[in-house]
C-alpha positions as CSV (number, residue, x, y, z in Angstrom):
1,M,139.9,69.2,143.3
2,S,141.4,69.9,139.4
3,D,143.8,73.8,139.4
4,S,142.4,73.4,135.7
5,P,140.5,76.0,134.1
6,A,137.3,74.3,134.4
7,A,137.4,73.4,137.4
8,R,137.5,77.0,138.8
9,L,134.6,77.5,136.4
10,Q,133.1,74.9,138.2
11,Q,133.7,75.9,141.1
12,L,132.2,79.2,140.9
13,F,129.1,77.9,139.7
14,E,128.2,74.8,142.4
15,G,126.3,76.5,145.4
16,H,124.5,78.8,142.4
17,R,120.3,78.4,141.6
18,L,120.5,79.2,138.0
19,T,118.5,80.1,135.6
20,P,117.8,76.9,132.3
21,T,119.1,80.6,130.7
22,Q,122.3,80.4,133.1
23,R,123.1,76.6,133.1
24,R,123.7,77.1,129.0
25,I,126.0,80.2,129.5
26,A,127.6,77.7,132.5
27,H,128.3,75.5,130.3
28,S,129.0,77.5,127.1
29,M,132.0,79.0,129.1
30,V,132.9,75.8,130.4
31,R,133.7,73.5,127.3
32,R,135.5,77.2,126.5
33,A,137.7,77.1,130.2
34,G,140.5,78.4,128.5
35,D,139.1,80.9,126.3
36,A,136.3,82.7,128.5
37,P,138.2,85.2,131.0
38,F,138.5,86.8,127.1
39,L,134.7,87.0,125.6
40,S,133.2,90.1,125.6
41,S,129.1,90.1,127.4
42,V,128.2,89.9,123.1
43,E,130.7,86.8,122.0
44,L,129.7,85.2,125.2
45,A,125.8,85.5,124.4
46,E,126.2,83.8,121.2
47,L,128.4,81.2,122.0
48,A,125.3,80.3,124.6
49,G,122.9,81.6,121.7
50,V,121.2,83.6,124.2
51,S,121.1,87.2,124.6
52,Q,123.9,89.8,126.2
53,P,121.2,91.2,129.5
54,S,121.0,86.9,129.9
55,V,124.9,87.3,130.4
56,T,124.5,90.1,132.5
57,R,122.3,88.9,134.7
58,F,124.0,85.7,135.0
59,A,127.0,87.4,136.6
60,V,124.8,89.1,138.8
61,A,123.3,85.8,140.0
62,L,127.2,85.0,140.4
63,G,127.5,87.7,142.6
64,F,129.1,90.0,140.7
65,D,128.3,93.9,139.5
66,G,128.0,92.5,136.3
67,Y,129.7,91.0,133.5
68,P,133.1,93.4,133.6
69,A,133.5,92.1,137.3
70,L,132.7,88.7,136.6
71,R,135.7,88.6,133.7
72,R,138.2,90.7,135.5
73,H,137.2,87.6,138.1
74,L,138.7,85.2,135.5
75,R,141.5,87.0,134.8
76,E,142.3,87.1,138.0
77,V,142.5,83.8,138.2
78,A,143.3,82.1,135.0
79,P,146.9,80.2,134.6
80,G,149.8,82.1,133.8
81,A,151.9,82.0,130.6
82,P,152.2,78.6,128.1
83,A,154.7,76.8,128.6
84,A,157.9,77.2,126.4
85,G,157.0,75.5,122.9
86,E,152.1,75.8,123.3
87,A,152.7,78.4,121.3
88,D,154.1,76.2,118.5
89,R,152.2,73.0,118.4
90,N,150.4,72.3,115.6
91,E,145.7,71.7,116.0
92,Y,146.4,67.9,116.4
93,Q,148.5,68.1,119.3
94,Q,146.6,70.7,120.9
95,A,143.5,68.4,120.9
96,V,145.6,65.6,122.0
97,R,147.2,67.9,125.1
98,G,143.3,69.0,125.6
99,E,142.2,65.1,125.7
100,I,145.3,64.9,128.3
101,E,144.0,67.9,130.5
102,N,140.3,66.7,130.2
103,L,141.7,62.9,131.9
104,R,143.5,65.0,134.6
105,Q,140.0,66.6,135.6
106,L,138.6,63.4,136.2
107,A,141.5,61.9,137.7
108,D,141.0,64.4,140.2
109,L,137.1,63.8,140.2
110,L,137.6,60.8,141.0
111,A,139.8,60.6,143.9
112,D,135.9,60.9,146.3
113,P,135.1,57.5,144.8
114,G,131.9,57.8,146.1
115,P,129.4,59.0,143.2
116,V,130.8,56.5,141.3
117,E,131.4,53.4,144.2
118,R,127.3,54.7,144.7
119,A,126.5,54.4,140.6
120,G,127.8,51.2,140.9
121,R,125.5,50.3,143.5
122,L,123.0,51.0,141.2
123,L,123.1,49.6,137.7
124,A,124.1,46.5,139.8
125,A,121.0,46.2,140.8
126,S,118.9,47.2,138.9
127,R,117.7,44.1,136.4
128,P,116.9,45.3,133.4
129,L,119.2,48.2,133.4
130,P,118.5,50.3,130.4
131,V,121.1,52.4,128.8
132,L,120.8,55.1,127.1
133,G,122.7,57.9,124.2
134,L,122.1,59.0,121.3
135,R,123.6,60.4,118.6
136,A,126.8,61.2,119.3
137,A,126.3,59.1,122.7
138,S,125.3,56.7,121.1
139,S,129.2,54.8,120.8
140,Q,129.1,55.9,124.6
141,A,126.2,53.5,125.7
142,R,127.2,50.9,123.0
143,G,130.4,50.3,124.6
144,F,129.2,50.4,128.0
145,A,126.6,47.9,126.7
146,Y,129.0,46.0,125.6
147,F,130.9,44.9,127.9
148,A,127.9,45.5,130.9
149,A,125.9,42.4,129.6
150,K,128.6,40.6,130.4
151,V,129.0,40.8,133.5
152,H,125.4,41.7,133.6
153,P,122.2,39.6,133.5
154,D,120.3,42.0,131.8
155,V,121.3,44.8,130.0
156,R,118.9,46.6,127.6
157,L,120.9,49.2,125.1
158,L,118.7,52.5,124.1
159,D,120.4,54.4,121.1
160,E,117.8,55.2,118.8
161,G,114.9,57.7,119.6
162,G,111.6,58.4,117.8
163,T,108.0,57.2,119.2
164,M,109.2,54.0,120.2
165,L,111.9,55.2,123.1
166,A,109.1,55.5,125.4
167,D,108.0,52.6,125.1
168,R,111.1,51.0,126.0
169,I,111.3,52.7,128.5
170,D,108.3,51.5,130.0
171,G,109.3,48.1,129.0
172,A,112.4,48.0,131.0
173,R,110.9,49.9,134.4
174,G,107.5,47.0,133.9
175,A,110.1,44.4,133.5
176,G,111.6,45.5,137.0
177,A,114.2,48.3,135.8
178,S,114.9,50.6,138.9
179,T,117.8,52.7,136.9
180,L,118.3,53.6,133.9
181,L,122.1,54.9,133.3
182,C,122.7,57.7,130.2
183,F,125.3,59.5,128.5
184,A,124.4,62.4,127.5
185,L,126.7,64.5,125.0
186,P,127.0,67.7,122.8
187,R,125.0,68.6,120.9
188,H,122.9,67.4,123.5
189,P,119.9,66.0,121.2
190,K,116.1,67.8,123.3
191,E,114.6,64.0,123.1
192,V,117.4,63.0,125.9
193,V,116.4,65.7,127.9
194,D,112.3,64.7,127.4
195,A,113.1,60.9,128.0
196,L,115.5,61.0,131.4
197,A,112.5,63.4,132.1
198,Y,109.4,60.7,131.0
199,A,112.4,57.7,133.1
200,R,112.1,59.8,136.0
201,A,108.6,60.3,136.0
202,A,108.1,56.7,135.8
203,G,109.5,56.1,138.8
204,L,113.4,55.9,137.2
205,T,117.0,56.7,138.8
206,V,118.9,58.1,136.2
207,V,122.4,58.2,136.3
208,T,123.8,60.4,133.6
209,V,127.3,60.2,131.9
210,A,127.6,64.3,131.0
211,D,130.0,66.4,129.6
212,S,129.0,69.2,132.5
213,A,127.2,69.4,135.3
214,F,125.6,72.1,133.6
215,A,124.6,70.0,130.9
216,P,121.1,70.4,130.1
217,V,119.9,67.6,131.3
218,A,122.0,67.8,134.7
219,K,118.1,68.8,136.2
220,H,116.7,66.0,135.2
221,S,119.7,63.1,136.6
222,D,119.7,62.0,140.2
223,L,123.3,61.5,140.1
224,L,125.6,62.8,137.2
225,I,129.7,62.5,137.1
226,P,131.0,64.5,134.0
227,A,133.4,64.5,132.3
228,A,134.4,67.2,129.9
229,V,134.7,66.0,126.1
230,G,137.2,68.5,123.6
231,T,136.4,70.7,121.2
232,G,139.9,71.3,119.1
233,L,138.8,69.4,116.4
234,A,135.8,69.9,114.2
235,F,134.2,67.7,115.4
236,D,133.5,66.7,119.6
237,T,136.2,63.8,121.1
238,A,135.0,62.2,124.1
239,C,138.1,60.1,125.2
240,A,137.1,61.4,129.5
241,P,133.8,60.2,129.0
242,M,134.2,56.9,127.7
243,L,136.6,56.4,131.1
244,L,134.7,57.0,133.1
245,G,132.0,54.9,131.5
246,R,134.8,51.4,131.9
247,V,135.3,53.4,135.7
248,L,131.5,52.7,136.2
249,L,131.9,49.2,135.1
250,E,134.3,48.7,137.6
251,A,132.3,50.1,139.8
252,M,129.3,47.9,138.2
253,C,131.4,44.8,139.1
254,D,131.8,45.1,142.3
255,G,127.8,45.2,142.9
256,L,127.5,41.6,141.3
257,P,128.6,38.4,143.3
258,E,128.8,36.9,140.5
259,A,130.1,39.3,137.9
260,Q,133.7,37.1,137.8
261,A,131.5,33.9,137.2
262,R,130.3,35.7,134.7
263,L,133.2,36.3,132.7
264,E,135.5,32.9,133.6
265,E,132.2,30.7,131.7
266,F,132.6,33.6,128.6
267,D,136.2,33.0,128.4
268,A,135.9,28.9,127.8
269,R,132.9,29.2,125.6
270,A,135.3,32.0,123.7
271,A,138.3,29.4,123.4
272,A,135.9,26.4,122.8
273,R,134.3,28.7,120.1
274,G,138.0,29.5,118.5
275,L,136.5,33.0,119.1
276,F,139.1,35.5,119.0
277,A,142.7,35.0,117.0
278,E,144.7,35.6,119.7
């Protein structure tokens, strides 16, 4: 397990039955893990979009006397002073450093390959395989679907919302789909949460890549694998979720005996068409 601030917060929250409001607070703290030990209850409430008493109840739910006790605990386990030169880095360098830390955290998570291997088997067995991602997560879903289609016989990209989304989930389920893969990133559209609830009610197993184990989609996911996003720039960066998507592709290929043959067939067709300049 990573020793990063986000990983320590994840460990603190695990095993507690949290309400949706408390999960929202936890999710906000994980996203701002480096600042969490220094936030006042008012600041944390504003960050999470909840009331200040909700923050107090959250701390009590974790076993502390109140929020000051929780904050003291976080400061005790906070990392030491920043390395020399850290404060001199500009915002762009800090954003890159933040993504490097997210990738380290993902590498530590993958020390246990069990969840990814299980996800790979589920994705490989689903015919068709619907892949969902809306708004900020649409590019992650589209990238996964692009490569997956080279080895999986029937991949269905769901990257547009609206009233047709439930119809497309029904269509995939009716055609034999057993699993839906979802990429869910901040800000989490309510439509994605509703779509996952609908998919599970329809009998689909939901595998989710999300920025946190406490994301709003967690309660509608059968298997959630977290990969943190960077928050140092005006718009979130998602290197870790993208890499996790490629890892899931690799695991899925392991469950598809015909994957190598399909890739070789594609390469032969591409060469015959002169598809690539290289």
